[in-house]
KOLNUKOL-969452 format. One record per residue (C-alpha): x, y, z; residue in one letter. Coordinates in steps of 0.05 Angstrom, whole numbers, padded with zeros to 5 digits, always signed. Each point is the difference from the previous one (the first is absolute). Example, Ala and Ser with C-alpha at 12.3 -4.5 7.8 and 13.67 -1.06 7.14 Angstrom:
2
+00246-00090+00156A+00027+00069-00013S
//
This chain:
821
+02222+02057+02625M+00037-00031-00059T-00010+00016-00073D-00040-00064-00010Q-00051+00024+00052D-00026+00054-00047T-00043-00018-00061P+00048+00033-00049A+00060-00033+00032G-00034-00068+00001A-00017+00007-00074A+00073+00017-00015R+00020-00061+00040Y-00049-00043-00039A+00027+00026-00067H+00071-00015+00019E-00020-00068+00026Y-00036-00019-00065L+00054+00028-00045L+00051-00040+00038G-00030-00061-00035T-00004-00018-00074P-00076+00003-00001L-00011+00067-00035V+00055-00012-00050G-00029-00069-00016N-00069+00029-00013V+00029+00052-00047L+00041-00051-00037D-00056-00051-00007A-00063+00042-00009A+00026+00064-00031G-00016-00021-00072E-00074-00016+00013Y-00061+00044+00004D-00040+00006+00065A-00067+00017-00033K-00035-00010-00066T-00032+00069-00003N+00045+00047-00041P-00018+00057+00047E+00032-00039+00057E+00065-00018-00033T+00056-00018+00048T+00047-00058+00009S-00020-00058+00044L+00064+00012+00040A-00019+00073+00012A-00070-00018+00023H+00026-00055+00047L+00052+00046+00031I-00049+00058+00007N-00051-00045+00033A+00053-00029+00046M+00026+00069+00019T-00069+00028+00015I-00020-00060+00041G+00066-00003+00038V+00001+00075+00015N-00073-00001+00024A+00016-00060+00044F+00061+00033+00029V-00037+00064+00015Y-00057-00035+00035T+00044-00047+00039A+00047+00053+00027V-00057+00048+00016N-00030-00058+00039G+00063-00005+00043G+00030-00061-00033R+00075-00009-00010D+00019-00005-00073M+00058-00046+00016R-00048-00051+00029A-00042+00002-00063L+00051-00024-00051E-00035-00066-00014E-00067+00036-00013E+00036+00050-00043L+00031-00055-00042E-00065-00039-00007V-00038+00063-00020L+00052+00020-00052A+00002-00071-00029A-00076-00005-00004A-00006+00066-00036L+00055-00020-00048V-00039-00064-00015L-00069+00031-00003H-00002-00005-00076D+00031-00069-00005T-00053-00022-00050N+00020+00057-00047K+00073-00015+00007Y-00005-00075-00015V-00043+00016-00061Q+00051+00050-00027E+00065-00035+00020A-00019-00073-00009Y-00060+00003-00046G-00042-00038+00051V-00073+00021+00003D-00029-00001+00070V-00066+00027+00024D+00019+00046+00057G+00051-00007+00056N-00014-00073+00013T+00044-00051+00033R+00015-00025-00070E+00027+00069-00018A+00044+00000+00062F+00026-00070-00013E+00014+00019-00073T+00039+00061+00023Y+00044-00037+00050F+00010-00060-00046E+00029+00046-00053H+00054+00024+00047G-00028+00055+00045D+00025+00057-00044D-00012+00053+00053F+00042-00038+00051G-00057-00002+00051I+00025-00061+00039E+00071+00026-00001E-00027+00065+00029F-00051-00029+00048L+00022-00071+00012G-00041-00063-00011E-00065-00019+00033G-00040+00063-00017Y-00036-00020-00064R-00067-00012+00033D+00005+00066+00038D+00017+00037-00065L-00056-00033-00039L-00049+00018+00055Y+00020+00073-00004L+00003+00003-00076V-00070-00029-00006Q-00025+00056+00044R+00037+00057-00035T-00053+00010-00054E-00073+00000+00021L-00021-00039-00062K+00051-00055+00013E-00027-00070+00016D+00026-00016+00070S-00035-00066+00012R+00064-00040-00007E+00030+00033+00062T-00061+00004+00045R+00019-00025+00068G+00074+00008-00012T+00036+00005+00067D+00044+00061-00007T+00027+00050+00049E+00001+00054-00053F-00075+00011-00006V+00006+00075+00015G+00045+00012-00059L-00055-00012-00050D-00024+00072+00013R+00066+00028-00024Y+00002-00046-00060C-00067+00026-00023R+00020+00072+00016L+00066-00005-00039G-00031-00031-00062D-00063+00042-00001Q+00034+00067+00011V+00054-00016-00052A-00054-00021-00050S-00044+00061+00012V+00060+00047-00008I+00017-00035-00066L-00072+00008-00024R-00021+00067+00030E+00064+00035+00022G+00028+00018+00068I-00062+00040+00018E-00042-00064-00006G+00053-00037+00042G-00006+00054+00053Y-00075-00009+00004E+00006-00076+00002T+00053+00002+00055L-00043+00048+00040S-00055-00052+00002R+00047-00053+00027K+00039+00041+00051V-00023+00056+00045E-00011+00056-00050D+00033+00053+00044D+00064-00041-00005E+00001-00002-00076V+00031+00061-00033H+00011+00021-00072L+00050+00055-00011V-00018+00037-00064R+00059+00033-00035L+00014+00036-00065N+00047-00038-00046A+00052+00048-00028V+00023+00002-00072E+00071-00020+00017Q+00001-00077+00004P+00065-00010+00040V-00022+00051+00052L-00071-00028+00003N+00028-00069+00014N+00044+00028+00056E-00058+00039+00029L-00046-00061+00004V+00056-00040+00033G+00017+00054+00051R-00074+00010+00017T-00008-00074+00014K+00063+00000+00043E-00024+00060+00040A-00068-00033+00013I+00036-00063+00022S+00050+00039+00043G+00059-00022-00042E+00023+00072-00005D+00018-00001+00074G-00064+00033+00023G-00062-00028+00032E-00037-00051-00044G-00073+00009-00015Y-00014-00072-00019G+00010-00057-00050V+00000+00017-00074V-00043-00047-00040I+00022+00025-00068G+00003+00059-00047S-00009+00027-00070T+00038+00059-00031P-00048+00048+00035N-00031-00038+00058R+00023-00036+00064V-00046-00048+00037L+00017-00017+00072Y-00028-00026+00065L+00012+00040+00063G-00010+00069+00029N-00018+00064-00036D+00053+00055-00007F+00008+00074-00009N+00011+00009-00075R+00047+00060+00008E+00042-00040+00049T+00005-00058-00048L+00019+00047-00056Q+00056+00031+00041T+00027-00069+00018R-00002-00023-00073V+00037+00063-00021Q+00056-00010+00050E+00004-00075-00014H+00001+00012-00076L+00057+00050+00007K+00041-00050+00040E-00015-00060-00044S+00015+00036-00065L+00069+00018+00025V+00012-00071+00023E-00027-00033-00064S+00022+00047-00055Y+00063+00036-00021S-00013+00075-00006F+00053+00038-00037S+00018+00067-00029C+00020+00010-00073K+00076+00004-00006L+00051-00006-00054N+00068+00032-00011W-00026+00068-00023N-00070+00006+00031S-00037-00011+00065F-00074+00005+00019D-00035-00017+00065Y-00056-00031-00040D-00047-00041+00045I+00040+00019+00063L-00028+00070-00004A-00072-00026+00000E+00000-00054+00054V-00004+00020+00073A+00056-00043+00026L+00050+00017+00054N+00051+00047-00031P+00057-00042+00027E-00029-00059-00037Q+00000+00041-00064K+00073+00019+00010E+00017-00074+00007D-00037-00015-00065L+00039+00056-00036I+00064-00028+00028A-00017-00069-00028E-00008+00028-00070E+00067+00036+00004F+00035-00062+00026R-00026-00041-00059E+00021+00053-00049L+00070+00007+00028L+00011-00074+00011H-00016-00013-00073A+00042+00058-00026G-00028+00052-00048T+00021+00058-00045A+00073-00017+00007G-00003-00010+00076V+00035-00064+00018E-00046-00047+00038G+00008+00000+00076F+00014-00064+00038E-00016+00031+00067R-00037+00063+00021I+00004+00019+00074P-00067-00009+00034E+00011+00067+00036E-00005+00035-00067F-00073-00022-00010D-00025+00059+00041Q+00029+00049-00050Y-00025-00028-00067F-00068+00033+00007G+00031+00066+00019V+00047-00002-00060L-00057-00019-00046A-00038+00062+00023K+00061+00047-00003A+00035-00025-00063V-00056-00029-00044Y-00063+00037+00021I+00030+00069+00017D+00059-00004-00048G+00048+00026+00054Q+00070+00011-00027S+00030+00047+00052E+00021-00025+00068F+00028+00033+00063S+00056-00050+00009D+00058+00021-00046P+00026-00072-00007D-00068-00024-00021V-00007+00058-00048Q+00067-00015-00032A-00019-00073-00008A-00066+00018-00031Y+00032+00049-00049D+00052-00052-00021D-00053-00052-00012I-00042+00050-00040Y+00059+00017-00045D+00016-00073-00011E-00070-00031-00007Q-00043+00058-00023G-00066+00029+00026P-00041-00064-00009Q+00045-00052+00034K+00026+00045+00055V-00057-00017+00048K+00011-00075+00004V+00077+00006-00003H-00002+00052+00056F-00041-00045+00046I+00045-00059-00017A+00060+00043+00020H-00032+00017+00067L-00013-00074+00013V+00072-00019-00014R+00028+00057+00043Q-00054-00007+00053F+00049+00006+00059N+00025+00067-00027D-00068+00029-00012Y-00041-00022+00060Q-00003+00069+00032D-00021+00032-00066F-00054-00052-00010L-00027+00009+00070E-00004+00076-00009D-00034-00010-00067L-00050-00047+00031A-00018+00050+00054V-00013+00052-00053E-00036-00042-00053V-00037-00054+00038R-00058+00045+00021P-00011+00019-00072E+00006-00074-00021L-00054-00019+00051Y-00044+00057-00024A+00006-00027-00071D-00017-00070+00024L-00061+00022+00039E-00058-00015-00047P-00051+00054-00015E-00052-00055+00000T+00011-00069+00029D-00014-00053-00053A-00012-00054+00053I-00049+00043+00038A-00035+00019-00065T-00010-00071-00024V-00022-00025+00069V-00051+00057+00001D-00025-00020-00069Q-00005-00073+00022F-00041+00014+00062F-00043+00057-00026D-00046-00032-00051A-00049+00059+00003T+00051+00054-00017K-00018+00031-00067P+00053-00007-00054A+00035+00064-00021Q+00000+00014-00074L+00056+00048-00018P+00013+00026-00070S+00032-00048-00049K+00067+00037+00006E+00000-00009+00076E-00020-00074+00001M+00046-00057+00018C+00011-00035-00067F-00009-00068+00034L-00061+00007+00045C-00030+00069-00015G+00009+00028+00070S+00024+00071+00012P+00075+00003-00013A+00054+00052+00000E+00064-00041-00003T+00031-00009-00068Q+00011-00072-00022Y+00075-00002-00014Q+00022-00073+00003K+00044+00003-00061G+00009-00053-00054L+00007-00060+00048S-00072+00003+00024A-00064-00040-00006I-00031+00060-00035Y+00050+00047-00031R+00002+00073+00020T-00018+00028-00069Q-00043-00055-00027E-00070+00016-00025F-00054+00015+00050S-00071+00024-00016R+00002+00044+00062R+00061+00040-00023V-00006+00054-00055P+00046-00012-00060P+00044+00059+00017H+00010-00020+00073E+00063-00038+00018K-00019-00039+00062Y-00058-00040+00026K-00022+00009+00073S-00003-00054+00053I-00035+00002+00067C+00037-00018+00064E-00038-00065+00008V+00016-00025-00071C+00072+00021+00011N+00001-00043+00063L-00032-00057-00040E+00053+00009-00053Y+00055-00008+00053A-00032-00064+00027L-00010-00030-00069L+00069+00019-00023A+00029-00036+00061D-00041-00062-00016R+00024+00002-00072C+00072+00007+00024D-00006-00061+00045R-00032-00040-00056A+00055+00019-00049G-00048+00039-00045V+00031+00060-00035N-00047+00060+00006L+00022+00023-00069N-00039-00057-00034S-00070-00022-00014N-00019-00015+00072V-00061-00042+00016G-00032-00016+00066I-00034-00065+00019A-00047+00001+00059Y-00011-00068+00032Y-00057-00009+00049Y-00043-00057+00026F-00064+00040-00007D-00028+00068+00014E-00008-00025+00072F+00061-00027+00036L-00010-00038+00065G+00051+00024+00051D+00046-00059+00001L+00069+00031-00004H+00022-00041-00059L+00050+00028-00050F+00051+00054-00001G-00010+00061-00043G+00043-00024-00058E-00001-00060-00046L+00068-00029-00017V+00032-00044-00052G-00033+00035-00060F+00042-00019-00061E-00016+00056-00047Q+00045-00020-00058D-00016-00074-00007E-00039-00025-00060T-00018-00069+00026L+00028-00013+00069D-00043+00038+00051L+00054-00004+00053G-00013-00001+00074D-00072+00022+00013T+00003-00008+00075S-00027+00053+00046I+00029+00025+00065Q-00044-00013+00060K+00004+00044+00061N-00044+00036+00049L-00019+00062-00038T-00067+00010-00034S-00004+00046-00060P-00068+00003-00035Q+00032-00015-00067Y+00070-00016-00025Y+00036+00046-00048I+00048-00028-00052Q+00035+00051-00046P+00033-00025-00063F+00022+00024-00068R-00023-00017-00070F+00044-00009-00060G+00065-00010+00038S+00020-00067-00030H+00050+00010-00057P-00029-00058-00041A-00073+00022+00003M-00039+00060-00021G-00040+00039+00051E-00067-00031-00019K+00025-00071+00002N+00035+00013+00066H-00065+00027+00028R-00034-00066-00017M+00055-00038+00035V-00010+00042+00062V-00075-00010-00004V+00011-00075-00001R+00043+00003+00062Q-00050+00043+00036L-00056-00048-00017M+00040-00060+00023Q+00016+00032+00067R-00073+00018+00009A-00020-00072-00011Q+00054-00026+00047E-00019+00046+00057T-00075+00006-00010G+00005+00075-00007M-00030+00047-00051K+00042+00047-00041V-00013+00070-00029V+00055+00022-00048L+00004+00076-00007G+00042+00062-00006R+00038+00035+00056P-00041+00049+00042F-00065-00029-00028A-00049-00009+00057R-00009-00073+00020F-00072-00024+00000D-00015-00073+00012P-00039-00035-00056V-00044-00061-00003K+00042-00034-00053K+00062-00041+00018V+00047+00035-00049F-00007+00068-00034V+00051+00037-00042D-00022+00072+00001Q+00048+00019-00055D-00005-00061-00045A+00029+00000-00070I-00042-00021-00060R+00034-00068-00006E-00022-00017+00071Q-00072+00019-00014E-00001-00042-00064I+00024-00061+00037L-00043+00012+00062G+00061+00009+00044L-00018+00069+00024D-00044-00027+00056E-00023-00064+00034A-00068-00003+00033T+00014-00061+00045R+00055-00045+00024F-00028-00061-00035G-00059-00021-00044P-00071+00001+00024L-00029-00067+00022P-00037-00040-00053A-00068+00015+00031F+00008+00075-00006V-00030+00031-00063N+00056+00032-00041R-00046+00034-00050D+00044-00029-00056D+00053+00054+00014E+00074-00020+00003P+00024-00006+00071E+00050+00050+00027S+00043-00029+00055H+00073-00006+00021L+00006-00074-00017R-00018+00014-00072R+00043+00062-00005A+00061-00036+00028L-00010-00060-00046A-00001+00048-00059L+00062+00036+00026H+00036-00066+00006K-00019-00021-00070L+00023+00066-00031I+00065-00001+00040A+00015-00072-00019T-00011+00014-00074V+00043+00062+00005G+00056-00038+00035F+00000-00058-00049E-00001+00045-00061S+00049+00052+00028G-00050+00057-00006M+00016+00064+00039S-00072+00024-00002N-00046-00060+00001P-00058+00037+00034Y-00004+00047-00059L-00006-00056-00052Q-00067-00030+00022L-00061+00033-00030D-00053-00023+00051Q-00019-00057+00045D-00040-00043-00049T+00010-00070-00025F+00025+00018-00070H+00043+00058+00026S+00035-00045+00051L+00012-00058-00047T+00025+00047-00055D+00048+00032+00050F+00027-00067+00021V+00003-00033-00068V+00039+00060-00028R+00051+00000+00056N+00009-00071+00026V+00031-00058-00039D-00047-00054+00027E-00062+00036+00023P-00040-00064+00011S+00048-00019+00056K-00008+00066+00038L-00039-00024+00061R-00012+00071+00025E-00041+00015-00063L-00039-00064+00001E-00018+00009+00073S-00020+00073-00010Y-00043-00014-00061L-00034-00060+00033D-00016+00042+00062T-00018+00068-00028Y-00016-00010-00074H-00028-00070+00004H-00059+00008-00048Q+00041+00034-00055Q+00053-00052+00009Y-00050-00057-00007M-00034+00033-00059D+00066+00007-00038M+00018-00071+00017Q-00066-00021-00031T+00021+00038-00063V+00067-00036+00002A-00034-00067+00009E-00045+00012-00061R+00063+00022-00037G+00034-00066+00017I-00061-00038-00025D+00004+00037-00065L+00074+00009-00011F+00032-00054+00042G+00053+00005+00053K+00059+00042-00022Q+00067-00005+00036F+00045+00040-00046D+00001+00075-00013S-00045+00055+00026K-00022+00009-00072Y-00030-00070-00004K-00031+00004+00069K-00036+00065-00014T-00012-00005-00076K-00073-00020+00002I-00015+00052+00054F+00033+00055-00041R-00039-00022-00061E-00064+00008+00040A+00018+00069+00027I+00021+00024-00070D-00066-00025-00028A-00040+00036+00054F+00038+00064-00014L-00009-00007-00075S-00075-00014+00006G-00012+00056+00050K+00038+00050-00044S-00048-00020-00056Q-00058+00011+00048R-00028-00069-00008M-00063-00018+00039A+00013-00046+00059D-00027-00064-00033E+00038+00014-00063E+00062+00016+00040L-00002-00066+00037L-00009-00040-00064E+00058+00038-00031Y+00047-00012+00060V-00019-00073+00005E+00014-00010-00074A+00068+00035+00005Q+00019-00040+00061V-00022-00066-00030Y+00038+00014-00065A+00063+00018+00039A-00003-00063+00041A-00017-00045-00058D+00059+00021-00043R+00053-00014+00053E+00030-00070-00004D+00020-00001+00073Y-00071+00017+00023A-00029-00066-00021G-00072-00006-00021Y-00041+00061+00020A-00076+00002-00002T-00047+00060-00008P-00032-00018+00066E+00066+00007+00035Q+00012+00068-00034A-00070+00022+00022D+00013-00021+00072A+00067+00037+00001F-00029+00065-00028V-00060-00003+00047D+00046-00007+00060A+00044+00058-00024L-00059+00045-00014R-00029-00015+00070A+00066+00018+00031Y+00005+00066-00038L-00071+00020+00017E+00007-00018+00073E+00063+00042+00007N-00025+00060-00040D+00049-00011-00057L-00050-00013-00056Y+00009+00066-00037T+00045+00017-00058L+00041+00050+00040K+00010-00043+00061K+00016-00062-00041L+00051+00042-00038S+00030+00030+00063D+00004-00066+00038W+00016-00048-00057E+00071-00016+00021N-00018-00006+00074A-00057-00048-00018L+00048-00043-00041V+00047-00005+00059N-00058-00016+00047S-00021-00056-00046Y+00072-00025-00003L+00005-00002+00076Y-00067-00037+00007A+00019-00047-00057F+00065-00020+00033E-00034-00010+00067Q-00050-00050-00028V+00037-00032-00058V+00036-00052+00043Y-00059-00025+00039D-00062+00015-00040Y-00039-00058-00026E-00055+00021-00049P-00069-00032+00004N+00006-00024-00071E+00059-00024-00040M+00048+00056-00018S+00010+00018-00072A+00069-00033+00000A-00028-00064+00030E-00057-00002-00051Q+00052+00009-00056S+00042-00057+00028A-00060-00046+00002N
//
């Protein structure tokens, strides 16, 4: 029996087959920036929903077909058609979002519109031509409410696939709405319920380890750990795995996951000891139950790096004999840990004493080991005798009292185990679990050894860390090292994920690449590596405040912009948090859990959706929060900052309002009326305020004429009006009296200017009425707010004036024209 003859093997074959085509990548590229649903409680990208539906449908089809004795290799055409139909099952939503074409359901018109605009998903490249009628037939039977009259009587050989189209879409939609438990119940009604299994797990606090545990559990269920597979995984959340197949013994699965996790961590991460020229510590190696020979190899790697680079006066080595590797761990134990300074070999003792006299008590250790490496041929017998004596003690040191991997696997599988609550002094300062090990990571650490912790009394020197958090630290430190992130900095973590539920299509690798952390405008390469591994979420470490030209706050905003852009490009959500903070999926598309005040003021601390709600959805008059708006605001701020040479543009904008934005631009850009980014943003997101101020500007032109010279002339009549409002309000005039006073002041100011032409009281009244309406509508009609926002309002008027002055034609003759006549 070949691998494809088992359900799990056939599913793996199908995944590899589908990922060998551009289909999935095309869907992500084309549909990632659009929302799948209108309900805020069901927020996910259209790309994520399409891929989840396709994955669920394909995996259910594969499981049923192979269990029925069919050969997966003979079902490639059905596999392709099913995948294509599920990718197209929301064609109507896609053409509305991407092309702005309103269609009522998945009609033939919707299909023709999609293909006429270029087939963005590459369906016909993937499937070939001649399948449109078959696909439309299946799509119109995917949703029960879909009108399928157009395809009645269609002659298609893929009739049986409609079941899996409905199953894929319905289960994906139910999971999005009700969670994976609801998806389990729905799937149980569509497949034999004794073949549907939901593995309930206990998500651990440590996010890197939890991600690895979910992945290893799915691989054990599928048989990808080398053991017997139980079935086909449908998908997972951070604490659940849904699959089709046979039941299993939970203890057996736990044992397999533990062994598989141990192997995969060693393969995927670099475990290391702590070593420098004058100190050595086993660190994580003393807490992970790895093969002791493996640990010796890891110690040897650290010594090789130290000696190759040169340190403490030791000249860097070009070559270290491989045979010496077996002695580095022994020497670390003898010289560094035990402080041994007396040796049985007289030549070795003499060499040690000479080095001690020359280098002193601190440098003698590393210089002594370097001497042994250089004279390796002379000291082989000594080293072998030392190894026989010391290695048992070394292995005893490396044998963990508690196995961190076994502990975390036990926590993951035992959701009913009551949490232990030790005293504050005995708690892990990261997760609160019982801990005895002192946290001694030094200055170059994510959290410094002697930094403040509420769990440590003021007189105590060290915090405590449990073995699981220490393992998590090692994994995260390795990720930071690979990402070029210095631990001794303000480290942030971005968690990317499609949704709480991830259909088990093995899509991306565990790391995102091409993240340009120090760029202010250019986002760099935002591509993502694709390969056959399936983490639940993707972890991106980065640092804040590392750019020499920017402060930490402004740099954070630049990073946030990049994270948002990648989320939009991939159709993934993002949670931005701190290291070791437990990852919990959220409904919103973007959430910064540690947002600064400037972000909150501008509404850049979160984004509820990928794009705006459709016009028919009631917005309750609240400003929309979505990535498209956030990124447009980011671009506007970055553009103004670039043109004006500002180092901290994100800290110069007060809030996202019409008069704040126009004031920000007018103060910092030479020709603000030509800044298309501002005009587009205002027209899209502050349209009413923009139109209202343009109305004020139009009435100002009627009264005062078109002015093309200085800012003073363009805004003179507006400033007169604001000054009059301030003066009248400070005198506590009644509203009617105030308006008469302002109108009189405005008319007098316009009438006495030669270049204004002939002004009328009616024009002054119309101008003041428009200005008062604007102030009242925008909650600025108080003495304090008028005083606070006076300059910003003047600049808002200037921007609106310049936008209309060249093309506005008043209903009546302008004052200048009346004067000319």
